[in-house]
C-alpha positions as CSV (number, residue, x, y, z in Angstrom):
1,M,208.5,23.4,75.1
2,H,208.9,25.5,78.2
3,S,207.6,22.7,80.4
4,S,209.9,20.1,78.8
5,S,213.0,22.3,79.3
6,F,211.9,22.7,83.0
7,A,211.5,19.0,83.4
8,Q,214.8,18.3,81.8
9,S,216.7,20.8,84.0
10,A,214.8,19.7,87.1
11,S,215.5,16.0,86.6
12,H,219.2,16.0,85.7
13,T,219.9,12.6,84.4
14,E,223.7,12.8,84.7
15,F,225.7,13.3,87.9
16,S,228.2,16.2,87.7
17,P,229.3,18.8,90.2
18,A,227.5,21.4,88.1
19,A,224.2,19.4,88.2
20,L,224.7,19.0,92.0
21,V,225.2,22.8,92.4
22,A,222.2,23.5,90.3
23,L,220.1,21.4,92.7
24,L,221.4,23.1,95.9
25,P,218.5,25.5,96.2
26,D,216.0,22.6,96.1
27,L,218.0,20.7,98.7
28,R,218.1,23.8,101.0
29,R,214.4,24.4,100.6
30,R,213.6,20.8,101.5
31,G,216.2,20.8,104.3
32,R,214.5,23.8,105.9
33,A,211.1,22.1,105.6
34,L,212.4,19.0,107.3
35,E,214.6,20.5,110.0
36,R,212.7,23.8,110.8
37,Q,216.0,25.4,111.9
38,A,218.4,27.0,109.4
39,S,221.6,25.7,111.0
40,A,220.3,22.1,111.2
41,A,219.0,22.4,107.6
42,D,222.4,23.6,106.4
43,D,224.0,20.7,108.2
44,L,221.6,18.3,106.5
45,V,222.3,19.8,103.1
46,Q,226.1,19.5,103.7
47,D,225.7,15.9,104.8
48,T,223.6,15.2,101.7
49,V,226.2,16.7,99.4
50,E,229.0,14.9,101.1
51,R,227.3,11.6,100.8
52,A,226.3,12.2,97.2
53,L,229.9,13.0,96.3
54,R,231.1,9.9,98.2
55,F,228.6,7.6,96.5
56,A,228.5,9.3,93.1
57,H,229.6,6.0,91.6
58,S,226.3,4.4,92.6
59,F,224.2,7.0,90.8
60,Q,222.7,5.3,87.7
61,S,223.1,7.4,84.6
62,G,219.8,8.3,83.2
63,S,218.1,8.4,86.6
64,N,216.6,11.4,88.2
65,L,219.4,13.1,90.1
66,R,217.0,15.3,92.1
67,A,215.1,12.3,93.3
68,W,218.3,10.5,94.2
69,L,219.5,13.5,96.2
70,F,216.2,13.8,98.0
71,C,216.3,10.1,98.9
72,I,219.8,10.6,100.4
73,Q,218.6,13.7,102.3
74,Q,215.6,11.9,103.6
75,N,217.7,8.9,104.7
76,I,220.1,11.1,106.6
77,F,217.2,13.1,108.2
78,V,215.5,9.9,109.4
79,S,218.8,8.4,110.6
80,K,219.5,11.5,112.7
81,K,216.0,11.5,114.2
82,R,216.2,7.8,114.9
83,R,219.5,8.3,116.7
84,G,218.1,11.1,118.7
85,S,215.1,8.9,119.7
86,V,217.4,6.0,120.6
87,S,219.6,8.3,122.7
88,R,216.6,9.7,124.6
89,R,215.3,6.2,125.3
90,V,218.7,5.1,126.5
91,H,219.0,8.0,128.8
92,E,215.5,7.5,130.2
93,T,216.3,3.8,130.8
94,I,219.5,4.8,132.6
95,R,217.6,7.2,134.7
96,V,215.1,4.7,135.9
97,D,217.3,1.6,136.0
98,P,220.6,2.2,137.7
99,N,221.7,-1.4,137.0
100,S,221.2,-1.0,133.2
101,W,224.8,0.0,132.7
102,G,226.5,-2.2,135.3
103,Q,230.0,-1.0,136.1
104,N,230.3,1.3,133.1
105,D,232.4,4.4,134.0
106,L,230.8,6.5,131.3
107,V,227.6,6.9,133.3
108,C,227.4,9.1,136.4
109,E,224.8,9.2,139.2
110,G,222.6,11.7,137.4
111,A,221.8,9.1,134.8
112,T,223.6,11.2,132.1
113,L,227.1,11.3,130.9
114,S,229.4,13.3,133.2
115,P,230.3,16.7,131.8
116,P,234.0,15.7,131.2
117,V,232.9,12.6,129.3
118,G,230.3,14.5,127.3
119,R,232.8,17.1,126.4
120,A,235.4,14.5,125.4
121,I,232.9,12.7,123.2
122,D,231.9,16.1,121.6
123,E,235.5,16.7,120.8
124,L,235.9,13.5,118.9
125,P,235.7,13.8,115.1
126,E,232.1,13.4,114.1
127,R,232.5,10.0,112.4
128,L,234.1,8.5,115.5
129,G,231.7,10.1,117.9
130,R,228.7,8.9,116.0
131,V,229.9,5.3,116.1
132,L,230.7,5.5,119.8
133,V,227.3,6.9,120.6
134,L,225.5,4.3,118.5
135,V,227.3,1.3,119.8
136,D,228.3,2.2,123.3
137,I,225.4,4.4,124.3
138,G,222.7,3.4,121.9
139,E,223.6,-0.3,122.2
140,Y,223.4,-0.8,118.5
141,S,225.0,-4.0,117.2
142,Y,228.0,-3.4,114.8
143,K,225.7,-4.5,112.0
144,D,222.9,-2.1,112.9
145,A,225.4,0.8,113.3
146,A,226.9,0.0,109.9
147,E,223.5,0.1,108.3
148,A,222.6,3.4,110.1
149,L,225.9,5.0,109.0
150,E,225.9,3.3,105.6
151,V,229.4,2.0,106.1
152,P,230.9,-1.5,106.2
153,V,230.9,-3.4,109.6
154,G,234.7,-3.4,109.6
155,T,234.6,0.4,109.3
156,V,232.4,0.6,112.4
157,M,234.7,-1.7,114.3
158,S,237.8,0.3,113.3
159,R,236.2,3.7,114.1
160,L,234.9,2.4,117.4
161,H,238.3,1.2,118.4
162,R,239.8,4.6,117.5
163,A,237.0,6.5,119.3
164,R,237.4,4.5,122.5
165,S,241.1,4.9,122.4
166,R,240.9,8.7,121.9
167,L,238.2,9.0,124.5
168,R,240.3,7.1,127.0
169,E,243.3,9.3,126.2
170,R,241.3,12.5,126.6
171,L,239.9,11.4,129.9
172,V,243.2,10.2,131.3
173,D,244.8,13.5,130.2
174,R,242.0,15.5,131.9
175,E,242.3,13.4,135.1
176,S,246.1,13.9,135.2
177,A,245.6,17.7,134.6
178,H,243.0,17.8,137.3
179,A,245.1,15.9,139.8
180,A,248.1,18.2,139.2
């Protein structure tokens, strides 16, 4: 009987905030095993919980909530690592091929983003910055970016437009302040 009560509590077949909270220690343990750094693991758990709450409607009643959450966590982890890998490859390509970016103002001589541009991108809300990095730096197609972020293509297009507009505004404001 003890083992069946453990299996029942560990599997949680219904989605509820209480069931999600009960599984937080498991998500934290697994997050630390994946990320190796406490702060990165905490971010991973937070992203997992946020996505689980956002997509709670897609959880099938009677399914294993723990397994569903672990799947979400794994997908987020892999997506982050993939984005980091793509970013490193892009920066390496820029470094060895100065023509790879054509006339793009976002790239400076050192084959990296200029400090003002990097800061301006970092200041964007995460959802906008991620789309901008994937599409404009990582050269993802809208479709590939939508799949990586698990959002519709239209959302990618909208966020990218807002990200570019905000980035442009920030850079123009900084240039004006620097000139003054």
